[in-house]
C-alpha positions in Angstrom: -0.1 0.2 -0.4 1.4 3.6 -1.1 2.7 5.5 2.3 0.6 9.0 0.5 -2.8 9.4 -0.1 -5.1 11.9 -1.9 -6.7 14.9 0.3 -10.1 15.2 -0.9 -11.8 18.3 -0.9 -14.5 19.0 1.3 -16.8 21.9 1.8 -17.3 22.1 5.7 -19.5 24.4 6.8 -17.6 27.2 9.7 -18.3 26.4 13.0 -19.9 30.5 13.5 -22.9 28.8 11.0 -21.1 30.5 7.7 -19.6 28.9 4.9 -16.1 29.8 4.0 -14.7 29.8 0.1 -10.8 29.0 0.9 -9.5 27.3 -2.0 -7.4 24.2 -1.3 -5.1 22.4 -3.3 -5.6 18.4 -3.8 -1.8 17.4 -1.5 -0.2 14.4 -0.8 -0.2 13.7 2.6 2.1 11.3 4.3 0.8 10.1 7.8 2.7 7.1 8.2 6.3 7.8 8.9 6.9 4.4 7.1 3.5 2.1 8.3 0.9 0.9 6.5 -1.9 3.1 7.9 -5.7 2.4 6.0 -7.2 3.9 3.5 -9.9 4.6 5.3 -8.1 5.8 8.8 -5.8 7.9 6.7 -7.9 9.4 4.8 -9.7 10.8 7.5 -7.4 12.0 9.6 -4.9 13.5 6.4 -7.8 16.6 6.2 -7.4 17.3 9.8 -3.3 17.9 9.4 -3.8 19.2 5.9 -4.5 23.2 6.0 -1.0 23.3 8.5 1.2 24.7 5.9 -1.3 27.2 4.2 -2.1 28.5 7.8 1.4 28.6 9.4 2.0 31.0 5.3 3.4 34.5 5.7 0.1 36.1 5.3 -1.9 34.3 8.2 -0.3 33.4 10.9 3.1 35.3 10.8 1.5 38.1 10.0 -0.9 38.4 12.7 1.8 36.8 15.2 4.9 38.6 13.6 4.1 42.0 11.9 1.8 43.5 15.4 5.1 43.3 17.3 8.5 44.9 17.8 10.3 42.2 15.6 8.8 43.0 12.4 7.5 45.4 10.1 6.1 45.8 6.7 5.6 48.9 5.2 4.5 49.9 1.8 7.1 49.3 -0.2 8.5 52.0 -2.9 4.8 52.8 -3.0 3.2 50.0 -4.9 4.3 46.5 -3.3 2.5 45.1 -0.1 0.1 48.4 0.4 -2.8 45.9 0.3 -5.3 48.3 1.5 -3.1 49.1 4.4 -4.3 46.1 5.9 0.4 45.4 7.4 0.4 49.4 8.8 -2.7 48.6 10.2 -1.8 45.4 11.9 1.7 47.0 13.3 0.3 50.1 14.4 -3.0 48.0 15.8 -5.5 49.9 14.4 -7.7 46.9 12.7 -10.9 46.7 13.2 -13.9 44.0 12.1 -12.3 43.7 8.7 -9.6 42.8 8.1 -8.2 40.2 5.6 -5.1 38.5 7.6 -7.2 38.1 11.0 -10.6 36.9 8.6 -8.4 34.3 6.8 -6.6 32.6 10.2 -10.2 32.9 11.5 -11.8 30.9 8.4 -8.6 28.6 8.0 -9.0 27.9 12.1 -12.5 27.0 12.2 -12.8 25.0 9.3 -9.5 23.0 10.5 -11.3 22.4 13.9 -14.3 21.5 11.9 -12.4 19.0 10.2 -11.4 17.5 13.9 -15.0 17.2 15.0 -15.9 15.4 11.5 -12.7 13.2 12.1 -13.3 12.9 15.6 -16.7 11.1 14.7 -16.0 8.8 12.3 -13.1 7.2 14.0 -14.9 7.3 17.6 -16.5 3.7 17.0 -13.6 2.4 14.6 -11.3 2.8 18.0 -13.7 0.4 20.1 -12.2 -2.4 18.5 -9.0 -1.2 16.0 -6.0 0.4 17.4 -4.7 2.1 14.6 -8.2 3.9 14.7 -7.7 5.1 18.3 -3.9 6.3 17.8 -5.3 8.7 15.2 -8.2 9.3 17.3 -6.3 10.5 20.1 -3.8 12.5 17.1 -7.4 14.1 15.6 -8.8 15.1 19.1 -5.0 16.6 20.3 -4.9 18.7 17.1 -8.6 19.4 17.8 -7.3 21.2 21.6 -4.1 22.7 19.7 -6.5 24.5 17.1 -8.6 25.6 19.5 -5.8 27.1 21.9 -4.9 29.0 19.1 -8.4 30.7 18.4 -8.1 31.3 22.6 -4.9 33.0 22.0 -5.8 34.9 18.9 -9.8 35.6 19.9 -10.2 34.7 23.9 -12.5 31.9 22.8 -12.7 28.6 22.1 -14.9 26.1 20.1 -16.7 23.2 22.0 -17.9 21.1 19.7 -18.2 17.1 20.0 -20.6 16.4 16.9 -20.5 17.6 13.8 -24.2 18.9 13.3 -24.2 20.6 16.3 -23.7 24.1 17.0 -20.3 25.0 19.0 -20.7 25.9 22.1 -18.6 29.4 23.1 -16.1 29.1 25.6 -13.8 31.6 27.4 -11.4 32.1 29.9 -10.8 29.7 32.5 -13.4 27.3 30.9 -11.6 27.4 27.5 -8.3 26.8 29.5 -9.4 23.3 31.5 -11.5 22.5 28.3 -8.0 22.4 26.2 -6.3 21.0 29.3 -8.5 18.3 29.7 -8.9 17.0 26.2 -4.8 17.5 25.9 -4.8 15.3 29.1 -7.1 12.8 28.1 -5.1 11.9 24.7 -2.1 10.9 26.1 -2.1 7.6 26.7 -3.3 6.7 23.4 -1.0 8.9 21.5 2.4 7.6 19.5 6.2 8.6 20.7 8.4 7.7 17.7 5.6 9.4 14.6 6.9 13.2 14.8 7.1 16.0 14.3 4.8 16.0 11.4 2.1 14.1 13.5 1.1 14.8 16.7 3.4 12.5 19.5 2.5 12.5 23.1 5.7 14.4 23.2 4.3 16.9 21.3 1.0 17.0 23.7 3.6 17.4 26.9 5.0 20.7 24.8 1.7 22.0 24.1 0.1 21.4 27.8 3.8 23.6 28.8 2.5 26.0 26.5 -0.8 26.1 27.8 -0.2 26.5 31.7 2.7 28.9 30.5 0.3 31.7 28.9 -3.2 30.3 31.1 -3.3 33.1 33.4 -3.3 35.6 30.3 -6.0 33.7 28.5 -8.0 33.7 32.0 -7.9 37.2 32.1 -6.7 38.2 29.1 -7.5 42.7 29.6 -6.0 42.0 33.1 -3.7 44.5 34.1 -1.4 41.9 35.8 -1.8 38.6 35.3 -2.3 35.8 38.2 0.9 33.5 37.2 0.0 30.9 40.1 2.9 28.3 41.2 0.4 25.7 40.7 0.5 26.5 36.3 3.9 27.1 36.8 4.4 23.2 38.1 2.5 22.3 35.5 4.6 23.9 32.9 7.7 22.7 34.7 6.3 19.3 34.7 5.4 18.6 31.6 8.4 20.4 30.3 10.7 18.3 32.2 8.6 15.2 30.1 10.0 16.5 26.9 13.3 17.0 28.0 13.6 13.4 30.4 12.0 11.5 26.9 15.4 11.2 25.7 14.2 10.8 21.9 15.1 14.7 21.0 18.0 16.6 21.6 19.1 20.4 20.9 21.0 21.2 17.6 24.3 22.1 17.4 23.7 24.3 14.5 21.2 26.5 15.6 20.0 26.9 12.0 19.4 23.6 11.4 16.4 23.9 12.8 15.0 25.4 9.7 17.0 23.2 7.3 15.5 21.5 4.3 15.7 18.4 6.0 15.1 19.2 9.5 11.9 16.6 9.5 14.5 14.4 11.0 15.7 17.2 13.5 15.6 15.9 16.8 15.1 19.0 18.6 12.0 19.2 16.8 9.0 18.0 18.7 6.3 19.6 16.2 5.8 20.9 13.5 4.5 21.1 10.2 5.2 18.9 7.9 6.6 20.0 4.5 8.4 17.4 2.7 8.8 17.8 -0.8 5.7 15.4 -2.0 3.1 17.3 0.2 4.0 20.1 -1.8 4.6 22.9 0.7 5.4 26.6 0.5 8.8 28.3 0.8 7.1 31.6 2.1 8.9 31.6 5.3 12.0 31.9 3.4 11.1 34.3 0.5 9.0 36.6 2.2 12.0 38.8 3.7 14.2 38.7 0.6 14.8 41.2 -2.0 12.9 41.3 -5.2 17.1 41.0 -6.3 18.0 37.7 -4.6 17.5 34.3 -6.3 17.9 31.7 -3.7 18.8 29.1 -6.5 20.4 29.2 -9.6 18.6 26.7 -11.6 15.4 28.1 -11.5 15.9 31.9 -12.9 11.8 33.2 -11.5 12.9 32.1 -7.6 13.2 35.4 -6.2 12.2 37.4 -3.3 9.5 40.2 -2.7 10.8 42.8 -0.1 8.8 41.8 2.4 8.8 42.6 6.1 12.3 44.2 8.2 13.1 43.5 11.6 12.3 47.2 13.5 15.3 49.2 14.7 14.4 48.4 18.4 14.8 44.7 17.5 18.0 45.1 16.1 19.3 47.3 18.6 18.6 44.4 21.8 21.3 42.5 19.8 23.7 45.5 20.0 22.9 46.0 23.5 23.4 42.3 24.6 26.5 42.7 23.2 28.1 46.1 23.0 31.0 46.6 20.9 30.6 43.0 19.7 29.3 42.2 16.5 26.2 40.2 17.3 27.1 38.2 14.3 30.7 37.6 16.0 29.0 36.5 19.5 26.4 34.5 18.8 25.2 31.4 16.4 21.2 32.8 16.7 22.2 35.6 14.8 23.8 35.0 11.3 25.6 31.6 9.4 27.7 32.8 6.7 26.6 29.7 4.0 27.5 31.9 0.9 31.4 31.5 0.6 32.7 33.5 -2.1 35.7 31.7 -4.3 38.5 33.7 -5.8 37.6 34.0 -8.8 33.8 34.8 -7.7 32.0 31.4 -9.7 30.8 28.8 -7.8 28.5 25.4 -9.3 24.5 24.3 -8.6 25.4 22.4 -5.9 27.9 24.3 -4.2 25.6 27.5 -4.1 24.2 28.0 -0.6 22.7 31.0 0.7 23.7 33.0 4.1 21.1 32.5 6.9 20.0 34.6 10.1 19.8 38.8 9.7 20.6 40.3 6.5 22.4 43.8 6.8 24.4 46.0 4.8 25.2 44.9 0.5 24.1 42.1 -0.3 26.3 39.2 -2.8 24.8 37.0 -5.2 23.6 36.0 -7.9 24.2 38.3 -11.3 22.1 38.4 -14.0 21.6 41.1 -17.0 17.9 42.3 -15.5 15.0 40.9 -13.5 14.4 36.8 -13.9 16.6 36.8 -16.7 19.3 34.3 -16.9 22.0 34.3 -14.9 25.9 34.8 -15.6 27.3 31.3 -16.2 31.5 30.9 -16.5 32.2 28.9 -19.5 32.7 25.6 -16.9 28.9 25.9 -16.2 29.3 28.2 -12.9 27.4 31.0 -11.9 29.3 34.4 -11.2 28.6 35.9 -7.7 28.7 39.5 -6.9 27.0 42.2 -5.3 23.2 42.6 -6.3 22.2 44.8 -8.6 19.3 46.4 -6.9 17.1 46.4 -11.4 14.0 48.5 -9.8 16.5 51.9 -9.7 18.6 53.2 -13.4 21.8 53.8 -12.1 24.2 51.4 -12.8 25.6 51.5 -8.8 22.6 50.3 -7.8 22.3 47.9 -5.4 21.0 45.8 -2.8 22.4 47.7 0.5 19.8 47.0 3.1 19.7 50.0 6.0 18.9 49.6 10.0 15.9 52.5 9.5 12.5 51.1 8.7 9.2 52.9 9.3 6.5 54.0 6.7 7.4 57.4 5.5 9.3 57.8 2.1 12.4 57.1 2.9 11.9 54.3 5.0 9.8 52.4 2.6 12.3 52.3 0.0 13.4 49.0 -0.6 16.7 48.9 1.0 15.0 49.9 4.4 15.1 47.2 7.0 17.1 44.5 8.1 15.9 41.1 7.1 15.4 37.7 8.1 15.9 34.4 6.1 16.0 32.1 8.9 15.0 29.0 6.6 16.5 27.4 4.6 16.1 28.0 1.0 13.9 25.6 -0.9 16.1 23.4 -3.3 13.0 22.4 -5.1 11.1 25.8 -5.4 11.0 27.0 -9.0 9.2 30.5 -8.4 10.4 31.2 -4.7 7.2 30.8 -3.3 6.2 27.0 -4.2 7.5 23.1 -3.3 9.1 24.3 0.5 10.7 21.4 1.9 11.7 22.9 5.5 9.0 21.6 8.3 8.0 24.8 9.7 8.5 24.6 13.4 5.1 24.6 15.8 7.3 23.7 19.4 10.9 22.4 19.7 13.3 21.1 22.7 14.6 25.0 23.2 11.4 26.2 23.7 10.9 23.5 26.5 14.1 24.3 28.2 13.2 28.2 28.0 9.4 27.5 29.2 10.6 26.2 31.8 13.4 28.8 33.0 10.2 30.9 32.9 8.2 29.1 34.9 11.2 28.3 37.6 11.9 32.5 37.2 8.3 33.6 38.4 8.7 31.3 41.7 11.6 32.9 42.3 13.8 30.4 41.4 16.1 32.6 39.6 19.5 30.3 39.3 17.5 27.7 38.3 15.8 30.0 35.3 19.4 30.6 34.2 20.9 27.5 34.0 18.5 26.9 31.6 18.8 29.6 29.8 22.3 29.1 29.4 22.4 25.4 28.6 20.6 26.2 25.5 22.8 29.3 24.3 25.5 26.5 25.1 24.3 24.1 23.2 25.2 26.1 19.7 28.5 24.1 19.2 28.5 23.6 15.7 30.4 26.8 15.4 32.8 27.4 17.8 33.8 30.8 17.9 30.3 31.9 17.8 28.8 30.2 20.7 27.1 32.5 23.0 28.3 33.3 26.3 26.9 32.8 29.7 25.1 34.8 30.9 26.1 36.3 34.5 22.5 37.3 35.8 18.0 36.4 35.1 15.5 38.5 35.0 12.1 38.6 33.3 13.4 41.5 30.8 16.4 39.7 30.2 14.2 36.4 29.6 12.3 37.9 27.3 15.1 39.6 25.5 16.4 36.1 25.2 13.1 34.3 23.6 13.9 37.1 20.8 16.9 35.8 20.0 16.2 32.3 20.1 12.5 32.6 18.6 12.1 34.8 16.0 10.5 35.1 13.0 8.9 31.2 14.5 5.1 33.1 14.9 5.3 33.6 18.8 6.3 37.1 19.1 3.0 38.4 20.2 2.3 35.6 22.6 5.1 36.5 24.5 5.2 40.0 24.7 1.7 39.9 26.1 2.5 37.3 28.6 5.4 40.0 29.4 3.6 42.6 29.7 5.2 44.7 26.7 2.7 44.6 24.1 1.4 48.3 25.0 4.7 49.1 24.5 5.7 51.7 21.8 8.5 50.8 19.0 8.8 52.1 15.4 5.9 53.5 14.4 3.5 51.4 17.1 2.4 53.6 19.8 -1.1 52.2 20.6 -1.5 51.0 24.3 -4.9 49.8 24.3 -5.5 46.1 26.4 -7.9 45.5 24.3 -5.7 45.0 21.2 -4.6 41.6 23.0 -7.1 40.2 21.1 -8.4 40.6 17.6 -11.5 41.3 16.6 -14.1 38.0 15.4 -14.7 39.0 11.9 -17.8 41.4 11.0 -18.1 38.4 8.4 -18.8 35.4 11.2 -21.0 37.8 13.6 -23.2 38.1 10.2 -23.4 34.9 10.0 -24.3 34.3 13.3 -26.9 36.4 13.8 -29.8 34.0 13.5 -28.6 32.7 16.9 -29.1 35.2 19.0 -25.9 36.5 21.5 -24.1 33.5 20.0 -21.5 34.9 18.4 -20.2 37.5 20.6 -17.9 40.3 19.6 -14.8 41.1 21.4 -14.9 44.6 23.8 -13.1 47.5 22.0 -14.3 46.5 18.6 
């Protein structure tokens, strides 16, 4: 039996009672990890996982988790690119309303994803009584339902309790929502496998997600609170569940930090739970392409595979690196900041198989493949190698116009130009992508072992164990040994501000910054082009279309305060 199946396109009603017009590709879904699951079970379960790659796109989950923070900013590039009626400016300035494309897309995807898990649960439940394989998959999709609801709770402050596909969901908020998710995660642990990740939900994955739930529970119980009550009970649970992953034995921290985001990271033992994007699953390369210059090309074999001049990092967040390392350039101090992969030979020519792009934070004058115009074939030597040199900016007429990234980026005309803002290339550029956007190979990280150490450190710190927190953070820093010259030096002190900064260094561009900023009390702060301090912006508005679609059930779907 083949290990891949065709994912059948289903038309599923959104939980609020309205319908979605999401366009979905037919995907090859591999859920076996080499096993031989039945067509029935795999056919039921595949749709529950199937929309994760599209949800974890640059304009969906990334947009709402990173653009509103001090890490990322996306101006109206050159007055003509990424304007999109101001939606990214609204996200960054916290001026969004109930009608907003990125927020709407996240809602549409998540509600359908929850619905798919409910459908799968209804089909698998009677089978699981006598079929061990169905019992495992039932635990997975039930765990996925809890995970999807946890994201809904984080974004909108609500959760959908729905056990029957034919019934209307019950809306839960606050502690009821947290307790529902907790009990669902805990209930599935005994039936989950331990060795089918990271693309499938495993026991280790649920332990890590439970740690994340308890870490954020104080926020999700009362998102508008003036201060959050991080109880010892919750923090002890964070430590307990983090320990379950840390002490499992099958996970280990990667010696090369950026290997966590390589094209072959599916087998990286630091990944606990991830969006499976191996080439046969038709993933996307958007996390690599989004920040890169339009004049940047990631593969000499594909002259149409360029970047898009999307978001850059704010000067505020870059300065946190500078402040941390003082006179030492962060690229020389911390393996997480930069990895030079493009080693240019003396004759400035390189073979296609040896071509690799740098990783991390891009600053200043950029080097890359040489061509004679945008999306034209690259210049080759007589022996077939590819010329490398300063990247020409083909949007400008001057012969000496090069891609030269500057630190300052903002919403002024000058600050929105194509060269503004340092850029991020954290994920390896796909070797298969022919247009820069498609055919992603790297799994997109949801949870990795480093986060379990960092969550444990935060729980210890919030309970007064400063030494234990410092030890955990330094353990993660010291683990990046592949390039000894840039192993981050051990920290000598620890407090919440340092830990928040350290989480930024470790998890930037990983869909976590908004959640972290709220939990650490930083989200109402001021940074580049953002001054809004409204605590009601900690949750997003329920899309107006969903409110309208549920209007027949009076009082069912109530808009969040402030919208």
